[in-house]
Structure formats: C-alpha cells, structure tokens
C-alpha positions in Angstrom: 49.7 -177.1 113.3 52.1 -174.3 114.0 53.5 -172.1 111.3 56.2 -170.1 113.0 59.3 -167.9 112.4 59.3 -168.1 108.7 60.6 -165.3 106.4 59.7 -164.8 102.8 59.5 -162.1 100.1 55.7 -162.3 99.5 54.0 -164.6 102.1 55.9 -165.5 105.3 53.7 -168.3 106.5 51.2 -170.2 104.3 49.8 -169.6 100.8 46.5 -171.3 99.7 45.8 -171.3 96.0 43.3 -173.8 94.6 42.9 -172.6 91.0 39.5 -171.1 91.3 37.6 -173.3 93.8 36.8 -172.3 97.3 35.2 -175.6 98.2 36.9 -177.2 101.2 39.5 -174.6 101.9 39.5 -174.8 105.7 42.2 -173.7 108.2 41.4 -175.0 111.7 43.2 -174.8 115.0 46.5 -173.5 113.6 49.0 -171.0 115.2 50.7 -168.5 113.0 53.5 -166.9 115.1 56.4 -164.6 114.3 56.3 -164.9 110.5 58.0 -162.1 108.6 57.3 -160.9 105.1 59.8 -158.5 103.6 59.1 -156.4 100.5 61.8 -154.7 98.5 61.9 -153.5 95.0 58.4 -154.6 93.8 56.0 -152.2 92.0 53.1 -150.7 93.8 50.5 -153.0 92.3 51.8 -156.4 93.5 52.5 -158.2 96.8 53.3 -158.9 99.5 50.1 -160.4 100.8 49.3 -161.7 104.3 52.5 -162.2 106.2 51.0 -165.3 108.0 48.2 -166.6 105.7 47.3 -165.7 102.2 44.1 -167.3 100.8 44.0 -166.5 97.1 40.7 -168.3 96.6 39.2 -167.8 100.1 38.9 -170.0 103.1 37.1 -170.8 106.3 39.5 -170.0 109.2 38.5 -171.2 112.7 40.1 -171.4 116.1 43.5 -170.0 114.9 46.1 -167.8 116.6 47.8 -165.0 114.6 50.5 -163.5 116.8 53.5 -161.2 116.2 53.5 -161.5 112.5 55.2 -158.7 110.6 54.8 -157.3 107.1 57.7 -154.8 106.9 56.9 -152.7 103.8 53.7 -152.7 101.9 52.3 -151.1 98.8 48.7 -150.7 97.6 46.0 -153.2 98.7 48.4 -155.4 100.6 48.0 -156.2 104.2 47.9 -158.0 107.4 48.5 -161.3 109.1 45.7 -162.8 106.9 44.9 -161.6 103.4 42.3 -162.7 100.8 41.9 -161.3 97.3 39.0 -162.0 95.0 37.4 -164.6 97.3 35.0 -165.2 100.1 36.5 -165.8 103.6 35.3 -166.2 107.1 37.1 -166.1 110.5 35.6 -167.5 113.7 37.0 -167.8 117.2 40.4 -166.5 116.2 42.9 -164.4 118.1 44.9 -161.7 116.3 47.5 -160.3 118.7 50.6 -158.1 118.1 50.6 -158.2 114.3 52.4 -155.3 112.6 52.0 -153.9 109.1 54.6 -151.4 107.9 57.6 -150.2 109.8 58.4 -146.8 111.3 60.6 -144.9 109.0 59.2 -146.4 105.8 56.4 -144.8 103.9 53.6 -147.2 103.2 50.8 -146.3 100.7 47.6 -144.8 102.1 45.7 -147.9 100.8 47.7 -150.4 102.9 45.3 -151.6 105.4 44.3 -154.3 107.9 47.2 -155.4 110.2 45.2 -158.4 111.2 42.9 -159.1 108.2 42.9 -157.5 104.7 40.1 -158.4 102.1 39.7 -156.9 98.7 38.2 -157.3 95.2 34.6 -158.3 95.5 35.0 -160.4 98.5 32.6 -161.4 101.2 34.1 -161.4 104.7 32.6 -162.8 107.9 34.3 -162.3 111.2 32.7 -163.8 114.3 33.8 -164.2 118.0 37.4 -163.1 117.3 39.8 -161.0 119.5 41.9 -158.2 118.0 44.5 -157.0 120.5 47.5 -154.7 120.1 47.7 -154.8 116.3 49.6 -152.0 114.6 49.3 -150.5 111.1 51.6 -147.8 109.7 48.8 -146.6 107.6 45.1 -147.5 108.3 42.8 -150.2 109.6 44.8 -151.4 112.6 42.6 -154.6 112.8 40.6 -155.0 109.6 40.9 -153.3 106.2 38.5 -154.1 103.3 37.3 -153.0 99.9 40.1 -150.6 98.9 40.6 -152.1 95.5 36.9 -151.8 94.5 34.4 -154.6 94.0 31.3 -155.2 95.9 32.5 -156.3 99.3 30.0 -157.3 102.0 31.5 -157.5 105.5 29.9 -158.6 108.7 31.7 -158.4 112.1 29.9 -159.9 115.1 30.7 -160.6 118.7 34.3 -159.5 118.5 36.6 -157.7 120.9 39.0 -154.9 119.7 41.5 -153.5 122.3 44.8 -151.6 122.0 44.9 -151.5 118.1 46.7 -148.6 116.6 46.7 -147.0 113.2 49.9 -144.9 113.4 48.8 -142.2 110.9 45.5 -141.7 112.8 43.5 -142.5 109.7 40.6 -144.9 109.7 41.5 -146.4 113.1 40.5 -150.0 113.9 38.4 -150.9 110.9 38.8 -149.4 107.4 35.9 -150.2 105.1 35.8 -148.7 101.6 33.4 -149.8 98.8 32.0 -152.2 101.3 28.5 -152.9 102.8 29.7 -153.2 106.4 27.7 -154.4 109.4 29.2 -154.4 112.9 27.1 -156.1 115.6 27.6 -156.7 119.3 31.3 -155.8 119.4 33.5 -154.3 122.1 36.0 -151.5 121.4 38.4 -150.1 124.0 41.7 -148.2 124.1 42.2 -148.3 120.3 
C-alpha cells in the first residue's frame, strides 16, 4: 500500500484511532511518501500529529518506508513522519529518509521533536533494525523524540543506522529523550 502526496491540516497520510484498543493495529509493508501536514492558527496544545502516520492508540509498524514527508509548522509535543500519543508502538525494519519537521523562517516550539518518530504520554517505544537518513528538524531530535509531555516512557532502540540527520537549532541532535528510560544498543551513528 502506498500513501503518497496527500495534504491535510492535522495528519497528511493515515490516522489510526481504535477507541482504546491496541490489539491488532498493524501497519506492514506500506510506503508513506511526500505527505504534507500544514498547521495554521491552532493553539499550542493541539495538533498536528505525524505528517505520514498517526497512531492514536499505538501500532506495530514493520517494513515501511517513510520518505520526504513534511510537517510545516509545529507546536508543542507534535512531530514527525510517524507519531503516537498515549500508546505503545514498535517499528521494525523501516526506513525513514528525508522527512522534515518545521520550516526555515518559522519558529517552532522547543518541545517539537522527532522528524521521523515522535512518542509521548506514557508510551512504550521499540525501534529495531531501522534506518534514519537525512531527516531534518527545525527544533530537536532529528530522528526520534520522546517523552516531552511527561509520562513514564520506556524506549529501546536496537540495531539501527543514523546518518545525515540534522537538528537545525543544534539542540538534542539525533535522539531527544525526556522523561524516558532510554536504551540504545548496537546502533551506528555517522555525520549527524
């Protein structure tokens, strides 16, 4: 399945909301390419969320491509090509390439984070065997941002490759982890 070249106010690609259950939420072998989420006029405590994929109740995401997705202007706790709030999510064997969060010339809030993946609010995040390449964040966490809205986040990142990811304001680089028990194992970082 390909989700490509969509434009929306809050989520440019796909929104998964299953009314409280995470059982069976699986995204497999999908491509999310060139989706655009625009944000104008909302207050700082709401959307947009995940310009390609938003999993309100969490999901297992495997073998997916997230490429050239753009979230133009973000406020607090928003982010990334894929975003999950108040839920457990896992990503395996995915590629995140060329995703952008925030735009030069616009001021994004310091808490905007995770151009590829953003997780918040007591979530559990597992990332395994994924590639993060040339992602760009106006604020922080060029690849992954987690835990900025409190909660008891547990994050494990294993066997991943991070290359060419840029946090434009030079804060918190590739991974931003706040309020999170974070474990990074057997990963490769270069030219970030």
